[in-house]
C-alpha positions as CSV (number, residue, x, y, z in Angstrom):
1,M,76.0,94.6,84.5
2,F,78.5,93.2,81.8
3,Q,81.3,95.5,83.9
4,Q,80.2,93.8,87.2
5,K,80.7,90.2,85.7
6,R,84.5,90.6,84.6
7,A,87.5,89.7,86.1
8,Y,89.6,92.6,86.8
9,W,92.9,90.5,84.6
10,R,93.1,87.5,82.7
11,N,95.8,85.4,81.0
12,L,97.0,85.9,77.6
13,D,95.2,82.5,75.5
14,N,98.1,80.7,73.5
15,A,98.2,83.1,70.0
16,A,98.1,86.1,72.4
17,K,101.1,85.0,73.9
18,L,102.9,85.3,71.0
19,F,101.9,88.5,69.5
20,S,102.6,90.3,72.8
21,A,106.0,89.0,72.5
22,T,107.0,89.5,68.6
23,S,104.6,92.5,68.1
24,S,107.3,95.4,66.7
25,A,107.3,98.6,64.3
26,R,108.0,96.2,61.4
27,D,105.1,94.1,62.1
28,T,102.3,95.7,64.6
29,R,100.2,92.7,64.7
30,V,97.5,94.7,64.1
31,F,94.5,94.1,61.5
32,R,91.9,96.0,59.8
33,F,88.3,95.1,59.3
34,Y,86.2,97.9,57.7
35,C,83.1,98.6,56.3
36,V,82.2,101.0,53.0
37,L,78.9,102.4,53.4
38,K,76.6,104.5,50.7
39,E,76.6,107.4,52.9
40,N,79.2,109.7,54.3
41,I,80.1,108.8,57.9
42,D,78.7,111.0,60.9
43,R,81.4,111.1,63.9
44,D,78.5,111.5,66.4
45,I,76.3,108.8,65.5
46,L,79.2,106.6,64.9
47,Q,80.7,107.4,68.6
48,E,77.0,106.5,70.2
49,A,77.3,103.2,68.2
50,L,80.7,102.4,69.4
51,N,79.2,103.1,72.9
52,R,76.3,100.4,72.5
53,T,78.9,98.1,70.7
54,I,81.0,98.2,73.7
55,K,78.4,97.6,76.5
56,K,77.6,94.3,74.6
57,Y,81.8,93.3,74.4
58,P,83.3,94.8,77.2
59,V,85.9,92.0,76.9
60,F,87.7,94.6,74.3
61,L,88.0,97.3,77.5
62,S,91.3,95.9,78.2
63,V,95.2,97.2,78.7
64,M,98.3,94.9,78.2
65,R,100.0,94.9,81.3
66,K,103.8,93.3,82.2
67,G,104.1,90.2,84.5
68,L,107.0,88.6,86.0
69,F,106.4,85.5,84.0
70,W,103.8,86.5,81.2
71,H,102.2,89.3,79.9
72,Y,98.8,89.4,81.1
73,L,95.3,91.7,80.2
74,E,93.6,93.7,82.8
75,R,90.1,95.3,82.4
76,S,90.6,98.9,81.9
77,E,88.2,102.1,82.7
78,L,89.5,103.7,79.5
79,R,86.7,104.8,76.6
80,P,87.4,104.6,72.9
81,E,86.8,107.4,71.2
82,V,85.9,108.0,67.8
83,R,88.5,109.9,65.3
84,E,88.7,110.4,62.0
85,E,91.2,108.8,60.2
86,Y,94.6,110.4,61.1
87,K,97.6,107.9,60.8
88,E,98.9,104.9,58.5
89,P,96.6,102.2,58.3
90,C,97.5,99.1,60.9
91,S,100.1,101.3,63.3
92,C,101.1,100.1,66.5
93,L,98.0,99.4,68.8
94,Y,100.6,97.8,71.6
95,V,103.0,100.4,72.4
96,R,105.2,99.0,75.5
97,D,105.0,100.6,78.9
98,K,101.7,103.0,77.7
99,K,98.2,102.0,78.9
100,A,95.8,102.4,76.3
101,L,93.2,99.9,74.7
102,L,94.1,97.7,72.3
103,F,91.4,98.6,69.5
104,E,90.5,102.0,67.4
105,V,87.3,102.8,65.7
106,T,88.4,105.8,62.6
107,Y,86.2,106.7,59.8
108,F,86.9,108.8,56.5
109,E,84.2,109.8,53.9
110,K,82.0,106.7,53.6
111,R,84.3,104.3,55.7
112,I,84.1,102.8,59.1
113,N,87.5,100.8,60.2
114,F,88.0,99.1,63.0
115,E,91.7,98.3,63.9
116,V,93.0,95.6,66.5
117,F,95.5,94.3,68.4
118,H,95.6,90.4,67.6
119,A,96.3,89.6,71.1
120,L,93.0,90.7,72.3
121,T,90.8,89.1,69.3
122,D,91.1,87.4,66.0
123,G,89.3,87.4,62.8
124,T,86.2,86.1,64.1
125,G,86.4,88.1,67.1
126,A,86.6,91.2,64.9
127,T,84.0,90.4,62.2
128,E,81.2,90.4,65.4
129,F,82.6,93.4,66.7
130,L,82.4,95.5,63.5
131,K,78.9,93.6,62.5
132,E,77.3,94.9,65.9
133,L,79.1,98.4,65.4
134,V,77.8,98.9,61.7
135,G,74.2,97.5,62.4
136,N,74.0,100.1,65.7
137,Y,75.4,102.9,63.6
138,L,72.8,102.2,61.0
139,S,69.9,101.7,63.3
140,L,71.1,105.1,64.9
141,A,71.2,107.4,61.3
142,H,68.3,106.1,60.3
143,G,65.7,106.3,63.3
144,G,64.8,103.0,63.1
145,E,64.6,99.9,65.3
146,R,67.3,96.9,65.2
147,P,65.9,94.2,63.4
148,A,65.3,90.9,65.3
149,A,67.5,88.6,63.1
150,A,69.7,86.1,64.8
151,D,72.7,88.1,64.0
152,F,71.8,90.6,66.6
153,K,69.6,89.5,69.0
154,E,70.2,90.5,73.0
155,A,70.3,87.2,74.2
156,G,73.9,86.7,72.7
157,P,77.1,85.0,74.7
158,T,77.7,86.1,78.0
159,V,80.7,87.7,79.0
160,Q,82.8,84.8,80.6
161,D,81.7,83.3,77.3
162,Q,83.3,86.4,75.4
163,E,86.5,85.6,77.7
164,N,86.2,81.7,77.6
165,D,90.1,81.2,76.9
166,S,89.2,78.1,74.3
167,F,92.5,77.0,73.7
168,L,92.7,75.7,77.2
169,K,88.8,74.0,77.2
170,Y,89.7,72.2,74.0
171,Y,93.4,71.4,75.2
172,S,94.2,67.5,75.0
173,P,97.8,66.2,75.6
174,D,96.8,62.6,74.2
175,A,95.8,64.5,70.9
176,K,98.5,63.6,67.7
177,R,98.8,65.0,64.4
178,K,100.2,64.0,61.1
179,K,103.5,65.2,60.6
180,K,105.1,67.2,57.8
181,K,108.7,67.5,57.6
182,K,109.3,71.0,58.1
183,I,111.1,72.9,55.2
184,R,113.3,76.1,54.0
185,A,110.7,77.9,52.3
186,Y,110.9,80.7,49.3
187,Q,111.3,83.8,50.8
188,I,110.5,86.9,48.7
189,K,113.3,89.3,48.2
190,M,112.4,92.7,46.8
191,M,113.2,96.2,47.5
192,K,111.4,97.3,50.6
193,K,110.2,100.7,51.5
194,E,112.4,103.5,52.8
195,Y,110.8,103.0,56.4
196,G,108.8,99.6,56.0
197,E,105.8,101.7,55.3
198,L,102.7,98.8,55.0
199,Q,102.0,98.7,51.2
200,V,98.0,98.1,50.8
201,T,96.5,97.2,47.4
202,E,93.0,96.4,47.3
203,G,90.7,94.7,44.5
204,T,87.2,93.1,44.2
205,V,85.6,90.4,42.3
206,S,82.1,88.6,42.0
207,V,81.4,86.1,44.3
208,R,79.2,84.3,41.7
209,E,81.9,84.7,38.8
210,L,84.3,83.2,41.5
211,L,82.4,80.6,42.6
212,A,81.6,79.5,39.1
213,V,85.2,78.9,38.2
214,S,85.8,77.2,41.6
215,R,82.9,74.8,40.6
216,E,84.1,74.3,37.5
217,K,87.6,73.1,38.8
218,G,86.0,71.1,41.3
219,V,87.6,72.9,44.2
220,S,86.2,75.6,47.3
221,M,87.3,79.3,46.2
222,T,89.6,79.1,49.3
223,V,91.6,76.0,47.3
224,L,91.5,78.0,44.2
225,M,92.5,81.2,45.7
226,T,95.8,79.8,47.4
227,A,96.8,78.2,44.4
228,A,96.9,81.5,42.3
229,L,98.5,82.9,44.7
230,M,101.7,80.6,44.6
231,C,101.6,81.1,41.1
232,A,101.2,85.0,41.6
233,I,104.6,84.6,43.6
234,H,106.0,82.1,41.3
235,E,106.2,84.6,38.2
236,E,108.7,86.8,40.2
237,M,111.3,84.1,41.3
238,T,114.5,83.0,39.4
239,K,115.6,79.5,38.3
240,I,117.8,79.4,41.4
241,Q,114.9,80.6,43.5
242,E,112.8,77.4,42.1
243,K,115.0,75.3,44.3
244,K,113.0,76.2,47.4
245,T,109.5,75.7,48.1
246,V,106.3,78.4,48.1
247,V,104.7,78.1,51.2
248,L,101.6,79.9,52.3
249,M,100.2,79.8,55.8
250,V,96.5,79.5,55.8
251,P,95.0,80.3,59.4
252,V,92.0,78.1,60.1
253,N,89.1,79.3,62.2
254,L,88.9,76.8,65.0
255,R,85.1,77.1,66.3
256,K,84.5,75.2,62.7
257,F,85.8,72.4,64.5
258,F,85.4,73.0,68.0
259,P,82.1,74.6,69.5
260,S,83.2,78.2,71.2
261,E,81.8,81.5,71.1
262,S,85.0,82.9,72.6
263,M,85.5,86.2,71.5
264,L,89.5,85.2,71.9
265,N,92.0,84.2,69.7
266,F,91.1,80.6,68.8
267,F,92.5,79.8,65.4
268,G,95.1,77.2,63.7
269,W,96.9,77.3,60.6
270,I,97.8,74.7,57.5
271,E,100.6,75.3,55.2
272,P,100.4,74.2,51.6
273,G,103.3,74.6,49.0
274,H,104.6,73.4,45.8
275,R,108.0,73.1,45.0
276,F,107.9,75.0,41.0
277,G,110.6,74.0,38.3
278,E,109.8,70.2,38.5
279,G,107.7,69.8,35.6
280,R,104.6,70.3,37.1
281,D,103.8,73.8,36.9
282,S,100.7,73.8,35.5
283,F,98.1,75.9,36.9
284,D,95.6,72.7,37.1
285,E,98.8,70.7,38.3
286,I,99.5,73.2,41.4
287,L,95.7,73.5,42.0
288,N,94.9,69.5,42.4
289,E,98.1,69.7,44.7
290,V,96.7,72.4,46.8
291,K,93.2,70.3,47.0
292,K,94.9,67.2,48.1
293,Y,96.7,69.2,50.8
294,F,93.5,70.7,52.5
295,S,91.6,67.4,52.0
296,D,94.7,65.3,54.2
297,Y,95.2,68.4,56.2
298,L,92.4,70.5,57.4
299,T,90.7,67.9,59.5
300,K,89.8,67.9,63.2
301,E,92.5,65.3,63.6
302,H,95.7,67.5,62.6
303,I,94.1,70.8,63.6
304,A,93.8,69.8,67.3
305,G,97.0,67.8,67.3
306,H,98.9,70.9,66.1
307,M,97.0,73.0,68.4
308,N,97.8,70.8,71.5
309,E,101.5,70.6,70.9
310,L,101.7,74.6,71.0
311,I,99.6,74.7,74.4
312,A,102.1,71.8,75.6
313,F,105.2,74.1,74.2
314,E,103.7,76.9,76.6
315,K,103.1,74.5,79.4
316,H,106.9,73.1,79.6
317,K,108.0,72.9,83.0
318,V,111.2,74.6,82.6
319,L,109.8,77.2,80.1
320,K,106.5,78.3,82.3
321,W,109.2,79.4,85.0
322,A,111.6,81.2,83.2
323,P,111.3,85.5,83.0
324,L,108.9,87.0,81.0
325,E,112.2,88.3,79.4
326,I,113.9,85.2,78.4
327,K,110.3,84.1,77.4
328,N,109.9,86.7,74.3
329,R,113.6,86.4,73.5
330,C,112.9,82.7,72.9
331,I,109.3,82.7,71.4
332,R,110.9,85.6,68.9
333,A,113.7,83.3,68.0
334,G,111.2,80.6,67.4
335,A,109.4,82.9,65.4
336,K,112.2,84.0,63.4
337,L,112.6,80.3,62.6
338,A,108.8,79.8,61.8
339,E,109.4,82.8,59.4
340,K,111.9,80.7,57.2
341,E,109.4,78.0,57.1
342,V,106.9,80.4,55.0
343,T,106.6,82.8,51.6
344,A,103.2,84.4,52.5
345,V,100.1,84.4,54.0
346,F,96.7,83.9,52.9
347,S,93.7,84.6,55.1
348,N,90.1,83.6,54.2
349,M,87.7,85.5,56.5
350,S,84.9,83.7,55.2
351,A,81.5,85.9,54.2
352,V,80.1,88.9,56.2
353,K,76.5,88.5,57.1
354,M,74.2,91.4,57.9
355,P,70.2,91.3,58.2
356,A,68.5,92.9,55.0
357,E,67.3,95.8,56.0
358,Y,70.8,97.0,56.4
359,E,71.7,95.9,52.8
360,P,70.6,99.2,50.9
361,Y,72.9,101.2,52.9
362,I,76.1,99.0,53.0
363,E,78.4,98.6,49.8
364,R,80.8,96.3,51.2
365,F,83.3,94.7,53.5
366,G,87.1,94.6,53.9
367,V,89.9,93.2,55.7
368,F,94.0,93.6,55.5
369,T,96.5,93.0,58.1
370,S,100.1,94.3,59.1
371,T,103.3,91.9,57.6
372,P,106.8,91.5,57.4
373,K,106.0,89.1,54.5
374,V,103.5,89.5,51.7
375,E,100.1,88.5,53.2
376,L,96.5,88.5,51.2
377,C,93.0,89.0,53.3
378,V,89.8,88.5,51.8
379,C,86.4,88.4,52.7
380,S,82.9,88.9,51.1
381,Y,79.3,90.4,51.4
382,N,76.7,89.6,49.3
383,D,78.0,89.0,45.6
384,T,81.3,91.5,46.3
385,L,84.5,89.4,47.8
386,T,87.1,92.4,48.4
387,F,90.9,91.3,48.6
388,G,93.3,93.1,50.7
389,F,97.1,92.8,50.2
390,T,99.7,94.0,52.5
391,S,103.6,94.0,52.4
392,R,106.6,96.0,53.1
393,Y,107.9,96.1,49.6
394,D,108.1,98.6,46.9
395,S,106.4,96.4,44.4
396,S,103.4,95.4,43.3
397,N,104.2,92.6,41.0
398,I,103.0,89.7,42.7
399,Q,99.6,91.8,43.1
400,R,99.3,92.3,39.9
401,N,100.1,88.7,38.6
402,F,97.2,87.4,41.3
403,F,94.5,89.8,39.8
404,R,95.8,88.6,36.1
405,I,95.2,84.9,37.1
406,L,91.7,85.2,38.3
407,S,90.9,87.2,35.6
408,E,92.3,84.7,33.0
409,L,90.3,82.4,35.0
410,G,87.0,84.1,34.6
411,A,87.1,85.7,37.5
412,D,87.4,89.5,36.3
413,T,88.7,91.8,39.3
414,E,89.1,95.4,39.9
415,V,91.6,97.2,41.5
416,E,90.5,99.5,44.2
417,A,91.6,103.2,44.2
418,P,93.1,103.7,47.9
419,V,91.2,106.4,49.7
420,Y,92.9,107.6,52.6
421,P,93.0,111.4,53.8
422,Q,96.2,113.5,52.4
423,E,98.2,113.9,55.6
424,V,97.9,109.9,56.7
425,K,101.6,109.9,56.8
426,P,103.9,107.8,59.1
427,N,105.6,109.4,61.9
428,Y,108.9,108.6,62.1
429,E,110.4,112.4,63.6
430,G,111.2,110.5,66.6
431,K,112.9,107.7,65.1
432,K,115.3,110.4,62.8
433,F,115.8,112.6,65.9
434,F,117.6,109.4,67.5
435,K,119.5,108.4,64.9
436,Y,120.6,112.0,64.6
437,F,121.2,112.3,68.4
438,S,123.1,108.8,68.4
439,F,125.3,110.1,65.0
440,C,126.3,113.0,67.5
441,C,127.7,111.3,70.3
442,I,129.2,108.7,68.0
443,A,131.0,111.9,66.0
444,A,132.2,113.5,69.9
445,I,133.7,109.9,70.7
446,V,135.4,109.9,67.1
447,V,136.6,113.6,67.6
448,G,138.0,113.3,70.8
449,V,139.9,110.6,70.4
450,M,141.5,112.0,66.9
451,L,142.4,115.0,69.5
452,N,143.8,113.5,71.7
453,A,145.9,111.6,69.5
454,I,147.3,114.4,67.9
455,I,147.2,117.1,70.7
456,S,148.7,114.9,73.7
457,P,148.9,111.2,73.0
458,E,150.3,110.3,76.2
459,R,147.7,111.3,77.9
460,R,143.9,108.8,77.4
461,W,141.5,112.1,78.5
462,A,139.4,110.7,75.3
463,V,138.3,107.6,77.1
464,F,136.4,110.2,79.6
465,V,134.8,111.9,76.8
466,A,133.9,108.3,75.2
467,A,132.3,107.5,78.8
468,G,130.5,110.9,79.0
469,A,128.9,110.6,75.5
470,F,127.9,107.0,76.0
471,S,126.2,108.1,79.4
472,M,124.5,111.0,77.5
473,W,123.5,108.7,74.8
474,L,122.2,105.7,77.5
475,A,120.1,108.5,79.1
476,L,118.4,109.8,76.5
477,A,117.9,106.2,74.9
478,I,116.2,105.5,78.0
479,G,114.4,108.2,78.3
480,F,113.1,108.1,74.5
481,F,112.0,104.2,74.7
482,K,110.5,104.1,77.7
483,R,108.6,107.7,77.1
484,N,105.3,106.1,77.2
485,N,105.4,105.3,80.8
486,L,107.6,107.6,83.1
487,L,107.5,105.5,86.3
488,K,109.1,102.7,84.2
489,N,111.4,105.3,83.2
490,A,111.8,106.9,86.8
491,M,113.4,103.4,87.7
492,W,115.4,102.7,85.0
493,Q,116.9,105.9,85.3
494,L,117.5,104.8,89.1
495,L,119.4,102.0,87.7
496,V,121.4,103.3,85.1
497,V,122.2,107.0,87.5
498,S,123.2,104.7,90.5
499,I,125.2,101.9,88.8
500,G,126.7,104.6,86.0
501,C,128.1,106.8,89.2
502,I,129.7,103.8,90.8
503,I,131.7,102.9,87.5
504,W,132.4,106.6,87.3
505,D,133.9,106.3,90.7
506,A,135.7,102.9,90.3
507,F,137.3,104.2,87.4
508,T,138.5,107.9,88.6
509,G,140.1,106.5,91.7
510,W,137.7,104.9,94.1
511,H,136.6,108.0,96.4
512,K,133.2,106.2,97.4
513,W,131.2,109.6,96.6
514,S,129.3,107.3,94.6
515,V,128.1,105.0,97.4
516,N,128.2,107.2,100.3
517,F,126.2,110.4,98.8
518,V,125.4,110.2,94.9
519,L,123.0,106.5,95.5
520,P,121.6,107.5,98.4
521,A,120.4,111.0,97.1
522,V,119.2,109.1,93.9
523,C,117.1,106.9,95.5
524,V,115.2,109.2,97.3
525,I,114.8,111.5,94.6
526,I,113.7,108.6,92.4
527,E,111.1,107.6,95.2
528,L,109.9,111.3,95.8
529,S,109.5,111.7,91.7
530,M,107.1,108.8,91.5
531,L,105.1,110.6,93.9
532,I,104.8,113.6,91.7
533,I,104.3,111.8,89.0
534,S,101.4,109.3,90.2
535,K,99.6,112.7,91.5
536,L,100.0,114.5,88.1
537,Q,98.7,111.7,85.8
538,S,96.0,110.6,88.9
539,H,97.3,106.8,88.5
540,T,95.5,104.5,90.8
541,A,97.4,102.5,93.2
542,R,97.2,99.4,90.7
543,E,99.0,101.3,88.2
544,Y,101.8,102.5,90.5
545,M,102.2,99.5,92.8
546,I,104.6,97.2,91.1
547,Y,107.3,100.4,90.2
548,Y,107.6,101.4,94.1
549,V,107.8,98.4,95.2
550,M,110.6,97.6,92.9
551,A,112.1,101.2,93.7
552,S,111.4,100.8,97.4
553,A,113.5,97.8,97.5
554,Y,115.9,98.7,95.6
555,S,116.4,101.5,97.8
556,I,116.4,99.5,101.5
557,F,118.6,96.4,100.2
558,V,121.1,98.1,98.1
559,P,122.4,100.5,100.9
560,F,121.9,98.1,103.4
561,I,124.1,95.6,101.7
562,L,126.8,98.1,100.9
563,L,126.6,99.1,104.8
564,L,126.5,95.6,106.4
565,T,130.2,95.2,103.8
566,K,131.4,98.4,105.1
567,V,132.0,99.9,101.3
568,I,129.9,103.1,102.2
569,T,132.1,105.0,105.0
570,V,129.7,107.8,105.4
571,T,127.3,106.2,107.2
572,T,124.2,108.9,107.7
573,P,122.5,109.4,104.0
574,A,122.7,105.8,103.3
575,V,120.6,104.9,106.7
576,L,118.2,107.6,106.3
577,C,117.9,106.8,102.5
578,A,117.2,102.8,103.6
579,G,114.9,103.5,106.9
580,L,113.0,106.1,105.1
581,S,112.6,103.4,102.1
582,F,111.5,100.7,104.4
583,L,108.9,103.1,106.0
584,F,107.3,103.9,102.8
585,L,107.0,100.4,101.5
586,L,105.4,99.1,104.9
587,A,103.2,102.0,104.4
588,L,101.9,101.0,100.9
589,I,101.7,97.3,101.9
590,I,99.9,98.5,105.0
591,F,97.4,100.6,103.7
592,K,96.8,99.1,100.5
593,A,97.0,95.8,101.3
594,R,94.6,94.6,98.9
595,E,96.4,96.3,96.0
596,F,99.1,94.6,96.9
597,K,97.9,91.3,97.2
598,E,96.3,91.6,93.4
599,E,99.4,93.4,92.1
600,M,101.9,90.7,93.5
601,Q,99.4,88.1,91.9
602,K,99.3,89.6,88.3
603,K,103.0,89.9,88.1
604,F,103.8,86.7,89.4
605,H,101.9,84.7,87.8
606,V,102.9,81.7,85.4
């Protein structure tokens, strides 16, 4: 029922457009929400629980696709499969050019892990999904009926509610916010791990104890933890570094200000900060400063103004019509500048509530996320609040300082020993091979230049050695980076091989063998290879359509233009190539008209 009501594709929300453009191996934009039970996990039961959960939240069955102006999410027939934990936490889920779901459910011993790419949902959406998953699992595992609690009633949000873009719903260009001067924040400088592996440090504290300390200080727990994290970072700063302000990014759930049942991203953030070294560095002074900042900036007016500024930027007439690759570079550059305005990130996911019937089986919930900086995520369940620190640094001093500060305040923290499968290690074999191959290509060029200079300096044959080595490196680089999408790989090879041969021909006397024979042959071979790939991988018309259109258009117009300009002197191969490609494209448009129209609409939406 839900599946029939879903749109085949939809635009990304405002935050998702940022995540799709900026995700990388350094920052996968993936976060993990997990639940630790008091019993070991049964894989088969967890799979059935996941099947039931996805029926309620089908919006998660989406894959990321690339258009000319924006990325978009497309409905997928793929179904998630539960696996025992097998890779580094928060590893990449959105792999460019690979058609894959943007979330994953794994387990290890007593823990259920739900990992999701941030472009798909935010912390609130992930919480609802995991709560439903855990509830289904416990109902199945213990043979009982699901409790009739409000959090689990069947009459929940519709699919349309789940897919609602609340950013656009509440966008008002007239809303203004209180301006805050931008500053260059202190940036943590520590030795990073060799391959930038994610370091996870977890701890727990009693909610009652932390709440008692907060009430004694006259602040919320969020304000208390924000001030504690600032002080923990300050302890690792030098006197010179104190010239810059410690600024924390604190995400804010916009649903607290604007009613929404959307499962998409719907959050903003505030940026409290403190400049140390000016004689106001006691914990109570910092606490009062943070408290005042929250009071001034955690308002509907300010949050709405910030949200509207971001959406107005997205809707800018010039930027809206800029090609996606240009947009992505602009977004990445902007994100890079924004990183310099923040020292670390603190995200409070609030309390997770489950029906009382499930409490005997649940120990705690936890959350953490991938980050290029230091990030602290917290959530609570009953009396247990769980801290999830992540960083790429080979040091845990800030984490140690934070836990000690809370303990000194009267909230005793306990560091949790990491529990992961021993074989869960990052796989860098592909990167290592590409590094070795790149080195060998460079070495071949250097050796060629040296031998050329020693043996026959009057002849410059080393130039051809360098060109050949570079051609090999370029072909393998494209194959390596586009390996997840063979059709896109084929399109890139068509461009590189045809253009590369023309360049070779031009620099070796311009005998026109490249345009007379190689160009038509490569065009036809690539189109045939796309047919074979599509058949072998059982691609639907929507999956292969755009690549066939691009390859056919290239194979028609390039030979046709070269024929008109009389660059091509042997006309038969070029005429056959252009004619066959035209027929192929025409057949595609006639027999797959609906898919062609939909694909063009998706790819060119603004």
